[in-house]
C-alpha positions in Angstrom: 79.2 -11.2 68.3 78.1 -8.2 66.2 78.6 -5.3 67.5 75.3 -4.7 68.4 75.5 -7.4 70.7 78.1 -5.7 72.2 77.4 -2.2 72.5 73.8 -3.4 74.0 75.6 -4.8 77.2 77.8 -1.4 77.4 77.3 0.8 80.9 76.7 3.8 80.9 78.7 6.0 84.0 80.9 9.1 84.2 83.7 8.8 82.2 86.8 10.6 83.5 89.8 9.6 81.2 90.1 12.9 79.6 93.0 10.8 77.4 90.1 8.2 76.3 88.0 10.9 75.6 90.7 12.4 73.8 91.7 10.1 71.1 87.8 8.8 70.6 86.1 12.6 69.9 89.4 12.9 67.3 88.6 9.5 65.6 85.1 11.7 65.2 86.2 14.4 64.2 84.6 16.5 67.4 86.4 18.9 69.1 88.7 18.1 72.0 90.2 21.6 72.5 89.5 22.9 75.3 89.0 19.1 77.1 92.0 19.9 79.9 89.9 23.5 81.0 89.3 23.2 84.4 86.3 22.5 85.4 86.0 22.4 82.0 82.8 19.4 80.7 81.4 16.6 82.5 81.2 13.3 81.2 78.9 10.0 80.4 80.9 7.4 78.9 79.7 3.9 77.7 82.0 1.0 79.1 82.0 -2.7 77.6 84.9 -4.0 80.8 87.0 -1.3 80.4 86.6 -0.2 76.7 84.9 3.2 75.6 82.4 3.2 73.3 80.6 6.7 73.3 81.0 9.6 75.6 78.6 12.4 75.6 79.1 15.7 77.4 78.1 18.8 79.0 79.0 21.9 80.7 76.2 23.3 83.2 75.0 26.6 83.6 72.4 26.8 86.0 69.2 25.6 84.6 71.0 25.6 80.9 73.4 23.1 80.2 75.3 22.4 76.3 74.9 19.7 75.4 78.3 18.4 73.3 80.9 15.6 71.8 78.4 12.9 71.5 80.6 10.1 70.3 80.4 7.1 69.2 83.0 4.3 68.1 82.8 3.8 64.6 82.6 0.0 65.5 79.4 0.6 67.4 77.2 2.6 65.5 73.7 2.2 64.5 72.9 0.3 67.7 71.4 2.7 69.8 74.4 3.7 71.9 74.0 7.4 71.3 69.8 7.5 72.2 71.3 6.1 75.1 73.5 7.9 75.8 71.7 11.2 75.2 68.9 9.6 77.4 71.5 9.3 80.4 72.7 13.2 78.9 69.3 14.6 79.7 68.0 12.7 83.1 71.4 13.9 84.3 70.9 17.3 82.9 67.0 17.5 84.7 69.6 15.7 87.8 71.4 19.5 88.5 68.7 21.1 87.1 69.2 21.9 84.3 65.7 22.8 81.8 67.1 23.4 79.2 69.7 21.7 76.9 71.2 23.9 74.4 73.6 22.1 71.3 75.7 22.2 68.2 76.0 20.3 65.5 77.7 20.3 61.9 76.8 16.3 60.7 74.1 15.5 63.1 70.8 18.3 63.6 68.3 14.8 61.9 69.8 12.8 65.2 68.6 15.2 67.4 65.5 16.7 66.0 64.3 13.2 65.8 64.5 13.1 69.3 62.4 16.3 70.2 65.8 19.0 69.5 64.4 22.1 67.6 66.7 24.5 66.0 67.4 28.3 67.4 69.1 31.6 66.1 72.5 31.7 67.5 71.7 35.1 68.3 68.7 33.7 71.4 71.5 31.7 72.9 71.7 32.3 76.6 74.9 34.4 77.9 76.3 31.3 79.2 76.4 29.1 76.0 77.5 32.3 74.0 80.6 32.7 75.7 81.7 29.4 76.1 83.9 27.7 73.8 82.4 25.7 71.9 80.2 28.6 71.2 82.2 31.3 70.5 85.9 29.3 68.6 85.5 25.9 68.3 82.6 24.7 66.7 82.2 27.1 63.0 79.9 29.7 62.8 78.1 27.1 59.8 76.9 24.4 63.1 73.3 24.7 63.8 72.4 25.3 67.6 69.1 23.5 68.7 68.1 23.6 71.8 64.7 20.7 74.1 63.1 22.3 77.1 63.3 19.3 79.5 60.9 17.7 82.2 60.7 14.7 84.8 59.0 12.5 83.8 55.2 12.1 84.2 54.5 10.1 87.5 
């Protein structure tokens, strides 16, 4: 069975196994130093049975949030799992009252721009986003800061 077939049946749901998330993020070269922080980011995971195939995190600060750590296992890339995780995170953010979602990236700017994210100067980031460890210490200053205005789909 192709990995696309396997990932297509993945279920996206809240993920709480920080060790499995850390291993996946480590394998993708993404920061993990603050995963033990309380409360820390909320994560969604893409699961095939009990196996974590992908993950994405949200740090919510009122009407703004930081999207972080969108990662897909190398054996399951290219089949839309990243897009599904991103869409699920955006829905979750909207459900929590978020109207603007920010992210930092060094490698996936084109992916996010193709999904409606726009660039922003780091100095324009809201104070709550600037205070996150992801913004202030974990991501290099060369990382692109992107944002997206979120709105509920038309009925």
